[in-house]
C-alpha positions as CSV (number, residue, x, y, z in Angstrom):
1,M,-106.5,45.3,-130.8
2,K,-107.5,46.8,-134.0
3,R,-109.4,49.6,-132.8
4,Y,-106.5,51.1,-130.8
5,L,-104.4,51.1,-133.9
6,F,-105.7,54.2,-134.9
7,P,-105.5,56.4,-132.2
8,V,-102.1,55.2,-131.1
9,L,-101.0,56.4,-134.8
10,Q,-102.1,59.8,-134.2
11,I,-100.6,60.0,-130.7
12,I,-97.3,59.1,-132.4
13,V,-97.6,61.4,-135.0
14,V,-98.2,64.7,-132.6
15,L,-95.2,63.6,-130.6
16,G,-92.6,63.4,-133.8
17,V,-94.5,67.3,-134.7
18,I,-93.6,68.6,-131.6
19,L,-90.6,66.7,-130.8
20,S,-89.3,67.8,-134.5
21,F,-90.1,71.4,-133.5
22,Y,-88.5,71.2,-129.7
23,S,-85.4,69.7,-131.3
24,I,-84.2,72.8,-133.2
25,S,-83.5,74.2,-130.1
26,W,-81.7,70.6,-129.0
27,L,-79.6,70.2,-131.9
28,G,-79.0,73.3,-133.3
29,D,-76.8,76.6,-132.8
30,S,-78.4,79.8,-131.6
31,Y,-77.6,83.1,-133.0
32,R,-78.5,86.9,-132.4
33,F,-79.7,88.6,-135.3
34,R,-79.4,92.4,-135.7
35,A,-83.0,93.0,-137.0
36,E,-85.2,95.9,-138.3
37,P,-89.0,96.5,-137.9
38,F,-91.4,97.0,-140.3
39,D,-95.7,96.6,-141.0
40,P,-96.6,95.3,-137.5
41,F,-100.2,94.5,-137.7
42,S,-102.3,92.0,-139.6
43,P,-106.3,92.0,-138.7
44,V,-106.4,88.2,-139.5
45,Y,-103.3,87.6,-138.0
46,G,-103.1,89.6,-135.0
47,E,-100.2,91.4,-134.3
48,Y,-96.9,91.0,-135.5
49,V,-93.4,93.0,-136.3
50,M,-92.2,91.9,-140.1
51,L,-87.8,92.1,-139.7
52,Q,-85.5,92.3,-142.2
53,Y,-81.6,92.1,-141.6
54,P,-79.2,94.2,-142.5
55,D,-76.1,92.3,-141.8
56,L,-77.8,89.7,-144.1
57,K,-76.3,91.2,-146.9
58,P,-74.7,89.1,-149.9
59,E,-71.5,89.6,-151.7
60,D,-72.3,90.6,-155.3
61,S,-71.1,87.2,-157.2
62,V,-74.7,85.9,-155.9
63,K,-77.6,85.5,-158.1
64,K,-80.8,86.9,-157.0
65,G,-83.4,84.7,-156.5
66,L,-83.6,81.4,-153.8
67,V,-80.3,81.1,-152.1
68,Y,-78.9,79.2,-149.3
69,V,-76.8,80.3,-146.5
70,T,-75.2,79.0,-143.0
71,F,-74.2,81.8,-140.4
72,T,-71.3,82.3,-137.8
73,T,-71.2,85.0,-135.6
74,D,-69.0,87.9,-135.9
75,A,-67.1,89.9,-133.2
76,D,-70.0,91.7,-131.7
77,G,-71.8,88.4,-131.5
78,Y,-74.1,89.0,-133.8
79,A,-74.8,86.4,-136.7
80,K,-74.2,87.2,-140.1
81,I,-73.4,84.8,-143.5
82,D,-71.1,82.2,-143.3
83,R,-71.2,81.1,-146.8
84,I,-74.0,81.4,-149.2
85,S,-75.1,79.4,-152.4
86,N,-77.6,79.3,-155.1
87,E,-76.9,75.8,-154.5
88,R,-78.3,73.7,-151.6
89,F,-75.2,72.5,-149.6
90,F,-75.8,70.5,-146.4
91,G,-76.9,72.4,-142.9
92,S,-77.9,75.5,-145.5
93,V,-81.3,77.6,-144.7
94,A,-83.0,78.4,-147.5
95,G,-83.9,82.1,-148.0
96,D,-84.7,84.5,-150.9
97,Y,-82.6,87.5,-152.4
98,Y,-84.5,89.8,-154.4
99,D,-83.4,93.1,-153.3
100,Q,-80.7,94.0,-151.1
101,Y,-81.0,91.8,-147.8
102,V,-81.4,88.0,-147.6
103,T,-84.9,87.4,-145.9
104,I,-85.1,84.2,-144.0
105,P,-89.1,82.8,-144.3
106,Q,-89.0,81.8,-140.7
107,L,-87.4,84.9,-139.9
108,T,-89.3,87.6,-141.4
109,Q,-92.5,87.2,-139.1
110,Y,-92.3,87.6,-135.0
111,Y,-95.7,87.2,-133.5
112,V,-95.8,89.4,-130.5
113,E,-98.4,90.2,-127.9
114,Q,-101.7,92.3,-128.7
115,G,-100.8,96.2,-128.2
116,T,-97.3,95.9,-128.2
117,G,-96.1,95.7,-131.8
118,K,-96.3,99.4,-131.9
119,G,-93.8,99.5,-129.0
120,Y,-91.2,97.7,-131.5
121,E,-91.7,99.6,-134.3
122,D,-91.1,102.3,-132.7
123,A,-87.8,100.9,-131.3
124,K,-86.2,100.6,-134.7
125,K,-83.1,98.1,-133.5
126,L,-84.0,95.0,-132.5
127,E,-82.4,91.7,-131.5
128,V,-83.8,88.5,-132.5
129,K,-82.4,85.5,-130.8
130,A,-83.1,81.9,-133.2
131,D,-82.2,78.5,-132.9
132,V,-80.7,76.7,-136.5
133,S,-80.5,73.2,-136.8
134,P,-78.2,71.3,-138.6
135,W,-80.5,70.5,-141.0
136,G,-81.5,74.0,-142.3
137,T,-84.3,74.8,-140.0
138,V,-85.0,78.0,-138.4
139,R,-86.9,78.9,-135.1
140,A,-86.7,82.4,-133.6
141,T,-86.9,81.9,-129.8
142,E,-87.4,86.0,-129.0
143,L,-87.3,89.0,-130.0
144,L,-85.4,92.2,-128.2
145,V,-85.0,96.1,-128.1
146,R,-81.2,96.4,-128.7
147,K,-80.1,99.6,-126.9
């Protein structure tokens, strides 16, 4: 029985990682974000699109640096900042506020099929569909060109 214990534990850990990844979509909320592309290629990782989000602009009272945000949907159906703070709160997503927008690391890069990155860069108007879990993790699920 001892010789089967380690392989069974390995399988349980791998299944736990897989379930935690998909539970973001199962238990979380889906949002659409307006996005703008830049820097579409890395020789190491392949083709991806670096994204910034013009709707994720905080109010002036927030200090620059590490911030925590939650989202809501505006009248157009796109995500915007609902609550933002420099202190962590339940259900918040960690991000960085340095320039003019909040940057969320999980939403910054979106990997695309080889050869399609230039098309996304030329589009200038993109839409990212992402799922946000109640415990504050984010998973981008789709990248589309907005009309």
